All heavy atoms as a GROMACS GRO file, in nm:
protein
  461
    1MET      N    1  -0.229  -0.452   1.181
    1MET     CA    2  -0.100  -0.500   1.132
    1MET      C    3  -0.112  -0.529   0.982
    1MET      O    4  -0.207  -0.590   0.936
    1MET     CB    5  -0.060  -0.624   1.210
    1MET     CG    6   0.070  -0.683   1.164
    1MET     SD    7   0.120  -0.819   1.269
    1MET     CE    8   0.291  -0.781   1.281
    2LEU      N    9  -0.013  -0.486   0.908
    2LEU     CA   10  -0.011  -0.507   0.764
    2LEU      C   11   0.042  -0.646   0.730
    2LEU      O   12   0.123  -0.701   0.804
    2LEU     CB   13   0.078  -0.402   0.698
    2LEU     CG   14   0.032  -0.258   0.706
    2LEU    CD1   15   0.135  -0.166   0.643
    2LEU    CD2   16  -0.102  -0.240   0.640
    3PRO      N   17   0.001  -0.700   0.615
    3PRO     CA   18   0.055  -0.828   0.570
    3PRO      C   19   0.207  -0.818   0.552
    3PRO      O   20   0.258  -0.715   0.509
    3PRO     CB   21  -0.014  -0.850   0.436
    3PRO     CG   22  -0.135  -0.764   0.438
    3PRO     CD   23  -0.101  -0.648   0.524
    4GLN      N   24   0.277  -0.924   0.583
    4GLN     CA   25   0.422  -0.926   0.572
    4GLN      C   26   0.470  -0.967   0.433
    4GLN      O   27   0.577  -0.926   0.390
    4GLN     CB   28   0.482  -1.019   0.678
    4GLN     CG   29   0.454  -0.973   0.820
    4GLN     CD   30   0.509  -0.835   0.847
    4GLN    OE1   31   0.628  -0.810   0.828
    4GLN    NE2   32   0.424  -0.744   0.891
    5ASN      N   33   0.393  -1.048   0.364
    5ASN     CA   34   0.428  -1.090   0.229
    5ASN      C   35   0.410  -0.970   0.136
    5ASN      O   36   0.300  -0.914   0.129
    5ASN     CB   37   0.338  -1.206   0.188
    5ASN     CG   38   0.367  -1.254   0.048
    5ASN    OD1   39   0.355  -1.180  -0.049
    5ASN    ND2   40   0.401  -1.381   0.037
    6PRO      N   41   0.514  -0.929   0.063
    6PRO     CA   42   0.505  -0.810  -0.022
    6PRO      C   43   0.394  -0.815  -0.128
    6PRO      O   44   0.332  -0.714  -0.156
    6PRO     CB   45   0.642  -0.801  -0.087
    6PRO     CG   46   0.733  -0.876   0.002
    6PRO     CD   47   0.650  -0.984   0.063
    7VAL      N   48   0.368  -0.931  -0.185
    7VAL     CA   49   0.264  -0.942  -0.288
    7VAL      C   50   0.125  -0.924  -0.226
    7VAL      O   51   0.039  -0.854  -0.281
    7VAL     CB   52   0.275  -1.075  -0.365
    7VAL    CG1   53   0.162  -1.091  -0.465
    7VAL    CG2   54   0.410  -1.084  -0.435
    8ILE      N   55   0.104  -0.983  -0.111
    8ILE     CA   56  -0.023  -0.967  -0.041
    8ILE      C   57  -0.036  -0.824   0.009
    8ILE      O   58  -0.145  -0.764   0.002
    8ILE     CB   59  -0.036  -1.069   0.073
    8ILE    CG1   60  -0.042  -1.210   0.014
    8ILE    CG2   61  -0.160  -1.041   0.159
    8ILE    CD1   62  -0.034  -1.321   0.115
    9LEU      N   63   0.073  -0.766   0.055
    9LEU     CA   64   0.075  -0.627   0.098
    9LEU      C   65   0.035  -0.535  -0.017
    9LEU      O   66  -0.046  -0.443   0.000
    9LEU     CB   67   0.213  -0.589   0.151
    9LEU     CG   68   0.233  -0.444   0.191
    9LEU    CD1   69   0.143  -0.408   0.309
    9LEU    CD2   70   0.380  -0.418   0.226
   10LEU      N   71   0.088  -0.560  -0.135
   10LEU     CA   72   0.053  -0.480  -0.253
   10LEU      C   73  -0.097  -0.484  -0.278
   10LEU      O   74  -0.161  -0.379  -0.296
   10LEU     CB   75   0.128  -0.535  -0.375
   10LEU     CG   76   0.087  -0.478  -0.510
   10LEU    CD1   77   0.123  -0.331  -0.521
   10LEU    CD2   78   0.151  -0.559  -0.622
   11SER      N   79  -0.154  -0.601  -0.278
   11SER     CA   80  -0.297  -0.616  -0.300
   11SER      C   81  -0.378  -0.544  -0.192
   11SER      O   82  -0.474  -0.473  -0.221
   11SER     CB   83  -0.334  -0.764  -0.303
   11SER     OG   84  -0.472  -0.779  -0.318
   12TYR      N   85  -0.336  -0.561  -0.068
   12TYR     CA   86  -0.405  -0.498   0.045
   12TYR      C   87  -0.401  -0.345   0.033
   12TYR      O   88  -0.504  -0.278   0.044
   12TYR     CB   89  -0.339  -0.544   0.175
   12TYR     CG   90  -0.394  -0.479   0.299
   12TYR    CD1   91  -0.511  -0.526   0.358
   12TYR    CD2   92  -0.330  -0.370   0.358
   12TYR    CE1   93  -0.562  -0.467   0.472
   12TYR    CE2   94  -0.381  -0.311   0.472
   12TYR     CZ   95  -0.496  -0.359   0.529
   12TYR     OH   96  -0.547  -0.300   0.641
   13ILE      N   97  -0.284  -0.290   0.007
   13ILE     CA   98  -0.267  -0.145   0.000
   13ILE      C   99  -0.344  -0.088  -0.120
   13ILE      O  100  -0.414   0.013  -0.106
   13ILE     CB  101  -0.117  -0.106  -0.007
   13ILE    CG1  102  -0.046  -0.141   0.124
   13ILE    CG2  103  -0.100   0.042  -0.041
   13ILE    CD1  104  -0.096  -0.066   0.246
   14ASN      N  105  -0.333  -0.150  -0.235
   14ASN     CA  106  -0.405  -0.099  -0.352
   14ASN      C  107  -0.557  -0.106  -0.332
   14ASN      O  108  -0.629  -0.017  -0.377
   14ASN     CB  109  -0.363  -0.172  -0.479
   14ASN     CG  110  -0.239  -0.110  -0.541
   14ASN    OD1  111  -0.199   0.002  -0.508
   14ASN    ND2  112  -0.177  -0.183  -0.631
   15THR      N  113  -0.605  -0.208  -0.265
   15THR     CA  114  -0.748  -0.216  -0.235
   15THR      C  115  -0.790  -0.103  -0.142
   15THR      O  116  -0.893  -0.038  -0.165
   15THR     CB  117  -0.783  -0.353  -0.174
   15THR    OG1  118  -0.751  -0.455  -0.268
   15THR    CG2  119  -0.930  -0.361  -0.137
   16LYS      N  120  -0.711  -0.080  -0.039
   16LYS     CA  121  -0.740   0.030   0.055
   16LYS      C  122  -0.738   0.165  -0.018
   16LYS      O  123  -0.824   0.250   0.006
   16LYS     CB  124  -0.642   0.032   0.171
   16LYS     CG  125  -0.659  -0.080   0.270
   16LYS     CD  126  -0.783  -0.058   0.351
   16LYS     CE  127  -0.789  -0.152   0.468
   16LYS     NZ  128  -0.914  -0.138   0.542
   17LEU      N  129  -0.639   0.184  -0.104
   17LEU     CA  130  -0.630   0.310  -0.178
   17LEU      C  131  -0.751   0.326  -0.271
   17LEU      O  132  -0.807   0.435  -0.283
   17LEU     CB  133  -0.500   0.316  -0.259
   17LEU     CG  134  -0.374   0.336  -0.176
   17LEU    CD1  135  -0.250   0.312  -0.263
   17LEU    CD2  136  -0.369   0.475  -0.113
   18ARG      N  137  -0.791   0.220  -0.335
   18ARG     CA  138  -0.905   0.227  -0.426
   18ARG      C  139  -1.036   0.252  -0.352
   18ARG      O  140  -1.117   0.333  -0.395
   18ARG     CB  141  -0.915   0.095  -0.505
   18ARG     CG  142  -1.029   0.096  -0.607
   18ARG     CD  143  -1.056  -0.040  -0.666
   18ARG     NE  144  -1.110  -0.127  -0.562
   18ARG     CZ  145  -1.077  -0.255  -0.545
   18ARG    NH1  146  -0.988  -0.311  -0.624
   18ARG    NH2  147  -1.131  -0.327  -0.450
   19ASP      N  148  -1.056   0.182  -0.241
   19ASP     CA  149  -1.186   0.184  -0.174
   19ASP      C  150  -1.202   0.288  -0.064
   19ASP      O  151  -1.315   0.328  -0.035
   19ASP     CB  152  -1.215   0.047  -0.112
   19ASP     CG  153  -1.230  -0.062  -0.217
   19ASP    OD1  154  -1.246  -0.030  -0.337
   19ASP    OD2  155  -1.225  -0.180  -0.178
   20THR      N  156  -1.091   0.332  -0.003
   20THR     CA  157  -1.104   0.410   0.119
   20THR      C  158  -1.027   0.541   0.122
   20THR      O  159  -1.077   0.639   0.175
   20THR     CB  160  -1.060   0.325   0.241
   20THR    OG1  161  -1.129   0.200   0.237
   20THR    CG2  162  -1.092   0.394   0.371
   21TYR      N  163  -0.908   0.543   0.067
   21TYR     CA  164  -0.818   0.657   0.087
   21TYR      C  165  -0.792   0.733  -0.042
   21TYR      O  166  -0.764   0.673  -0.145
   21TYR     CB  167  -0.685   0.610   0.147
   21TYR     CG  168  -0.703   0.551   0.284
   21TYR    CD1  169  -0.706   0.413   0.302
   21TYR    CD2  170  -0.720   0.632   0.395
   21TYR    CE1  171  -0.725   0.358   0.427
   21TYR    CE2  172  -0.739   0.578   0.520
   21TYR     CZ  173  -0.742   0.441   0.536
   21TYR     OH  174  -0.761   0.387   0.661
   22PRO      N  175  -0.797   0.866  -0.035
   22PRO     CA  176  -0.773   0.948  -0.154
   22PRO      C  177  -0.624   0.964  -0.190
   22PRO      O  178  -0.593   1.012  -0.297
   22PRO     CB  179  -0.834   1.083  -0.118
   22PRO     CG  180  -0.820   1.090   0.031
   22PRO     CD  181  -0.838   0.948   0.080
   23SER      N  182  -0.537   0.923  -0.098
   23SER     CA  183  -0.393   0.935  -0.124
   23SER      C  184  -0.315   0.840  -0.034
   23SER      O  185  -0.366   0.792   0.067
   23SER     CB  186  -0.346   1.078  -0.097
   23SER     OG  187  -0.349   1.106   0.042
   24LEU      N  188  -0.190   0.817  -0.072
   24LEU     CA  189  -0.102   0.733   0.009
   24LEU      C  190  -0.075   0.799   0.144
   24LEU      O  191  -0.070   0.731   0.246
   24LEU     CB  192   0.028   0.705  -0.066
   24LEU     CG  193   0.128   0.615   0.006
   24LEU    CD1  194   0.068   0.479   0.039
   24LEU    CD2  195   0.254   0.599  -0.078
   25ASP      N  196  -0.061   0.930   0.144
   25ASP     CA  197  -0.037   1.001   0.271
   25ASP      C  198  -0.153   0.981   0.368
   25ASP      O  199  -0.130   0.958   0.487
   25ASP     CB  200  -0.015   1.151   0.246
   25ASP     CG  201   0.120   1.180   0.184
   25ASP    OD1  202   0.216   1.103   0.209
   25ASP    OD2  203   0.130   1.278   0.109
   26SER      N  204  -0.275   0.990   0.320
   26SER     CA  205  -0.390   0.972   0.410
   26SER      C  206  -0.397   0.829   0.463
   26SER      O  207  -0.429   0.807   0.579
   26SER     CB  208  -0.521   1.013   0.343
   26SER     OG  209  -0.550   0.932   0.234
   27LEU      N  210  -0.365   0.731   0.379
   27LEU     CA  211  -0.361   0.592   0.424
   27LEU      C  212  -0.256   0.574   0.533
   27LEU      O  213  -0.285   0.518   0.639
   27LEU     CB  214  -0.331   0.499   0.306
   27LEU     CG  215  -0.318   0.350   0.338
   27LEU    CD1  216  -0.374   0.267   0.223
   27LEU    CD2  217  -0.176   0.308   0.366
   28CYS      N  218  -0.136   0.624   0.508
   28CYS     CA  219  -0.027   0.609   0.605
   28CYS      C  220  -0.059   0.680   0.736
   28CYS      O  221  -0.033   0.625   0.844
   28CYS     CB  222   0.103   0.662   0.547
   28CYS     SG  223   0.167   0.557   0.413
   29ASP      N  224  -0.117   0.799   0.728
   29ASP     CA  225  -0.154   0.872   0.849
   29ASP      C  226  -0.259   0.796   0.929
   29ASP      O  227  -0.246   0.779   1.050
   29ASP     CB  228  -0.206   1.012   0.816
   29ASP     CG  229  -0.098   1.106   0.768
   29ASP    OD1  230   0.022   1.076   0.789
   29ASP    OD2  231  -0.133   1.211   0.709
   30ASP      N  232  -0.361   0.750   0.860
   30ASP     CA  233  -0.473   0.683   0.929
   30ASP      C  234  -0.432   0.548   0.987
   30ASP      O  235  -0.473   0.512   1.097
   30ASP     CB  236  -0.589   0.666   0.833
   30ASP     CG  237  -0.717   0.623   0.903
   30ASP    OD1  238  -0.750   0.683   1.006
   30ASP    OD2  239  -0.783   0.529   0.853
   31LEU      N  240  -0.350   0.472   0.914
   31LEU     CA  241  -0.311   0.339   0.960
   31LEU      C  242  -0.181   0.339   1.039
   31LEU      O  243  -0.134   0.233   1.081
   31LEU     CB  244  -0.298   0.244   0.840
   31LEU     CG  245  -0.424   0.219   0.757
   31LEU    CD1  246  -0.396   0.125   0.642
   31LEU    CD2  247  -0.538   0.167   0.844
   32ASP      N  248  -0.123   0.458   1.058
   32ASP     CA  249   0.004   0.475   1.129
   32ASP      C  250   0.113   0.386   1.067
   32ASP      O  251   0.178   0.308   1.134
   32ASP     CB  252  -0.013   0.444   1.278
   32ASP     CG  253   0.104   0.494   1.360
   32ASP    OD1  254   0.169   0.592   1.319
   32ASP    OD2  255   0.133   0.434   1.465
   33VAL      N  256   0.128   0.403   0.936
   33VAL     CA  257   0.225   0.326   0.858
   33VAL      C  258   0.338   0.420   0.816
   33VAL      O  259   0.313   0.534   0.776
   33VAL     CB  260   0.156   0.265   0.733
   33VAL    CG1  261   0.256   0.202   0.639
   33VAL    CG2  262   0.050   0.166   0.775
   34ASP      N  263   0.460   0.371   0.822
   34ASP     CA  264   0.576   0.447   0.776
   34ASP      C  265   0.578   0.444   0.623
   34ASP      O  266   0.601   0.339   0.563
   34ASP     CB  267   0.703   0.385   0.833
   34ASP     CG  268   0.830   0.456   0.792
   34ASP    OD1  269   0.833   0.522   0.685
   34ASP    OD2  270   0.928   0.446   0.867
   35ARG      N  271   0.551   0.559   0.562
   35ARG     CA  272   0.542   0.566   0.416
   35ARG      C  273   0.672   0.520   0.349
   35ARG      O  274   0.669   0.448   0.249
   35ARG     CB  275   0.508   0.708   0.373
   35ARG     CG  276   0.496   0.722   0.223
   35ARG     CD  277   0.477   0.865   0.178
   35ARG     NE  278   0.493   0.874   0.035
   35ARG     CZ  279   0.406   0.928  -0.048
   35ARG    NH1  280   0.297   0.984  -0.001
   35ARG    NH2  281   0.428   0.931  -0.176
   36THR      N  282   0.785   0.562   0.403
   36THR     CA  283   0.914   0.526   0.344
   36THR      C  284   0.935   0.375   0.346
   36THR      O  285   0.975   0.316   0.246
   36THR     CB  286   1.029   0.599   0.416
   36THR    OG1  287   1.007   0.740   0.407
   36THR    CG2  288   1.164   0.564   0.356
   37ALA      N  289   0.908   0.313   0.458
   37ALA     CA  290   0.925   0.168   0.470
   37ALA      C  291   0.830   0.094   0.376
   37ALA      O  292   0.869  -0.003   0.309
   37ALA     CB  293   0.903   0.124   0.614
   38LEU      N  294   0.706   0.139   0.369
   38LEU     CA  295   0.607   0.077   0.281
   38LEU      C  296   0.652   0.088   0.135
   38LEU      O  297   0.651  -0.010   0.060
   38LEU     CB  298   0.471   0.143   0.300
   38LEU     CG  299   0.360   0.100   0.204
   38LEU    CD1  300   0.329  -0.047   0.220
   38LEU    CD2  301   0.237   0.185   0.225
   39THR      N  302   0.693   0.208   0.097
   39THR     CA  303   0.737   0.231  -0.040
   39THR      C  304   0.859   0.146  -0.075
   39THR      O  305   0.865   0.087  -0.183
   39THR     CB  306   0.768   0.381  -0.061
   39THR    OG1  307   0.650   0.456  -0.028
   39THR    CG2  308   0.809   0.411  -0.202
   40LYS      N  309   0.954   0.134   0.017
   40LYS     CA  310   1.073   0.051  -0.007
   40LYS      C  311   1.036  -0.096  -0.022
   40LYS      O  312   1.091  -0.167  -0.106
   40LYS     CB  313   1.174   0.068   0.105
   40LYS     CG  314   1.251   0.197   0.097
   40LYS     CD  315   1.354   0.206   0.208
   40LYS     CE  316   1.431   0.336   0.202
   40LYS     NZ  317   1.532   0.345   0.308
   41THR      N  318   0.944  -0.143   0.061
   41THR     CA  319   0.902  -0.283   0.054
   41THR      C  320   0.841  -0.314  -0.081
   41THR      O  321   0.872  -0.416  -0.144
   41THR     CB  322   0.802  -0.315   0.166
   41THR    OG1  323   0.864  -0.294   0.292
   41THR    CG2  324   0.750  -0.457   0.157
   42LEU      N  325   0.756  -0.225  -0.130
   42LEU     CA  326   0.690  -0.250  -0.258
   42LEU      C  327   0.783  -0.223  -0.376
   42LEU      O  328   0.771  -0.288  -0.480
   42LEU     CB  329   0.560  -0.170  -0.267
   42LEU     CG  330   0.455  -0.215  -0.166
   42LEU    CD1  331   0.330  -0.130  -0.176
   42LEU    CD2  332   0.422  -0.362  -0.178
   43LEU      N  333   0.878  -0.133  -0.359
   43LEU     CA  334   0.977  -0.109  -0.463
   43LEU      C  335   1.065  -0.233  -0.483
   43LEU      O  336   1.108  -0.262  -0.594
   43LEU     CB  337   1.063   0.012  -0.429
   43LEU     CG  338   1.155   0.064  -0.538
   43LEU    CD1  339   1.078   0.097  -0.665
   43LEU    CD2  340   1.232   0.184  -0.489
   44ALA      N  341   1.084  -0.309  -0.376
   44ALA     CA  342   1.165  -0.432  -0.384
   44ALA      C  343   1.101  -0.536  -0.477
   44ALA      O  344   1.171  -0.623  -0.528
   44ALA     CB  345   1.185  -0.491  -0.245
   45ILE      N  346   0.970  -0.526  -0.499
   45ILE     CA  347   0.904  -0.616  -0.595
   45ILE      C  348   0.862  -0.538  -0.720
   45ILE      O  349   0.769  -0.576  -0.790
   45ILE     CB  350   0.786  -0.693  -0.532
   45ILE    CG1  351   0.679  -0.598  -0.479
   45ILE    CG2  352   0.834  -0.790  -0.426
   45ILE    CD1  353   0.547  -0.668  -0.444
   46ASN      N  354   0.932  -0.426  -0.742
   46ASN     CA  355   0.917  -0.345  -0.864
   46ASN      C  356   0.784  -0.272  -0.878
   46ASN      O  357   0.732  -0.257  -0.989
   46ASN     CB  358   0.945  -0.429  -0.989
   46ASN     CG  359   1.086  -0.482  -0.991
   46ASN    OD1  360   1.180  -0.410  -0.958
   46ASN    ND2  361   1.102  -0.608  -1.025
   47TYR      N  362   0.729  -0.226  -0.766
   47TYR     CA  363   0.608  -0.145  -0.769
   47TYR      C  364   0.637  -0.012  -0.703
   47TYR      O  365   0.699  -0.007  -0.596
   47TYR     CB  366   0.493  -0.214  -0.695
   47TYR     CG  367   0.431  -0.325  -0.775
   47TYR    CD1  368   0.486  -0.452  -0.774
   47TYR    CD2  369   0.320  -0.302  -0.855
   47TYR    CE1  370   0.431  -0.555  -0.849
   47TYR    CE2  371   0.264  -0.404  -0.931
   47TYR     CZ  372   0.320  -0.529  -0.927
   47TYR     OH  373   0.265  -0.629  -1.002
   48SER      N  374   0.593   0.095  -0.767
   48SER     CA  375   0.609   0.228  -0.710
   48SER      C  376   0.474   0.299  -0.712
   48SER      O  377   0.386   0.266  -0.793
   48SER     CB  378   0.714   0.309  -0.785
   48SER     OG  379   0.678   0.322  -0.920
   49TYR      N  380   0.460   0.397  -0.626
   49TYR     CA  381   0.334   0.467  -0.612
   49TYR      C  382   0.314   0.565  -0.726
   49TYR      O  383   0.401   0.646  -0.757
   49TYR     CB  384   0.328   0.540  -0.478
   49TYR     CG  385   0.197   0.612  -0.454
   49TYR    CD1  386   0.079   0.541  -0.440
   49TYR    CD2  387   0.193   0.751  -0.446
   49TYR    CE1  388  -0.041   0.606  -0.417
   49TYR    CE2  389   0.074   0.817  -0.423
   49TYR     CZ  390  -0.042   0.744  -0.409
   49TYR     OH  391  -0.162   0.809  -0.388
   50ASP      N  392   0.199   0.558  -0.789
   50ASP     CA  393   0.160   0.651  -0.894
   50ASP      C  394   0.051   0.740  -0.836
   50ASP      O  395  -0.062   0.695  -0.814
   50ASP     CB  396   0.108   0.574  -1.016
   50ASP     CG  397   0.068   0.663  -1.131
   50ASP    OD1  398   0.033   0.781  -1.109
   50ASP    OD2  399   0.072   0.615  -1.245
   51LYS      N  400   0.087   0.866  -0.811
   51LYS     CA  401  -0.004   0.960  -0.746
   51LYS      C  402  -0.130   0.983  -0.830
   51LYS      O  403  -0.240   0.994  -0.776
   51LYS     CB  404   0.069   1.091  -0.719
   51LYS     CG  405  -0.010   1.192  -0.643
   51LYS     CD  406   0.073   1.314  -0.614
   51LYS     CE  407  -0.006   1.414  -0.533
   51LYS     NZ  408   0.075   1.531  -0.496
   52THR      N  409  -0.115   0.992  -0.961
   52THR     CA  410  -0.231   1.021  -1.046
   52THR      C  411  -0.331   0.905  -1.048
   52THR      O  412  -0.451   0.928  -1.062
   52THR     CB  413  -0.189   1.054  -1.191
   52THR    OG1  414  -0.117   0.946  -1.246
   52THR    CG2  415  -0.104   1.181  -1.194
   53ARG      N  416  -0.282   0.785  -1.033
   53ARG     CA  417  -0.370   0.667  -1.030
   53ARG      C  418  -0.407   0.627  -0.887
   53ARG      O  419  -0.496   0.543  -0.868
   53ARG     CB  420  -0.303   0.549  -1.100
   53ARG     CG  421  -0.282   0.578  -1.249
   53ARG     CD  422  -0.200   0.474  -1.316
   53ARG     NE  423  -0.281   0.353  -1.336
   53ARG     CZ  424  -0.236   0.246  -1.400
   53ARG    NH1  425  -0.114   0.243  -1.446
   53ARG    NH2  426  -0.312   0.141  -1.413
   54ASN      N  427  -0.336   0.684  -0.790
   54ASN     CA  428  -0.354   0.651  -0.649
   54ASN      C  429  -0.344   0.500  -0.625
   54ASN      O  430  -0.428   0.437  -0.562
   54ASN     CB  431  -0.487   0.704  -0.595
   54ASN     CG  432  -0.494   0.694  -0.444
   54ASN    OD1  433  -0.396   0.712  -0.375
   54ASN    ND2  434  -0.611   0.665  -0.391
   55GLN      N  435  -0.236   0.444  -0.678
   55GLN     CA  436  -0.210   0.302  -0.657
   55GLN      C  437  -0.063   0.272  -0.687
   55GLN      O  438   0.006   0.353  -0.748
   55GLN     CB  439  -0.300   0.215  -0.743
   55GLN     CG  440  -0.271   0.222  -0.892
   55GLN     CD  441  -0.366   0.134  -0.972
   55GLN    OE1  442  -0.481   0.112  -0.936
   55GLN    NE2  443  -0.319   0.082  -1.082
   56PHE      N  444  -0.021   0.156  -0.642
   56PHE     CA  445   0.113   0.109  -0.675
   56PHE      C  446   0.103   0.033  -0.807
   56PHE      O  447   0.018  -0.054  -0.823
   56PHE     CB  448   0.168   0.020  -0.563
   56PHE     CG  449   0.217   0.098  -0.446
   56PHE    CD1  450   0.130   0.138  -0.346
   56PHE    CD2  451   0.351   0.136  -0.436
   56PHE    CE1  452   0.174   0.212  -0.238
   56PHE    CE2  453   0.396   0.210  -0.328
   56PHE     CZ  454   0.308   0.248  -0.228
   57VAL      N  455   0.191   0.069  -0.899
   57VAL     CA  456   0.190   0.006  -1.031
   57VAL      C  457   0.330  -0.041  -1.067
   57VAL      O  458   0.428   0.006  -1.014
   57VAL     CB  459   0.136   0.099  -1.141
   57VAL    CG1  460  -0.010   0.125  -1.120
   57VAL    CG2  461   0.215   0.227  -1.149
   0.00000   0.00000   0.00000
């Protein structure tokens, strides 16, 4: 289960992307996460996925 607080979620996802997953798609596939919902949640706190950096910025 992912953290519900968006700021904690951001930290969790960026750590996973940095340490474990080569892309957001691979993270979502492996953790069975809805990419659209995740992206919308983090966009609500002004973070969007940067593919070249493989993190939300």
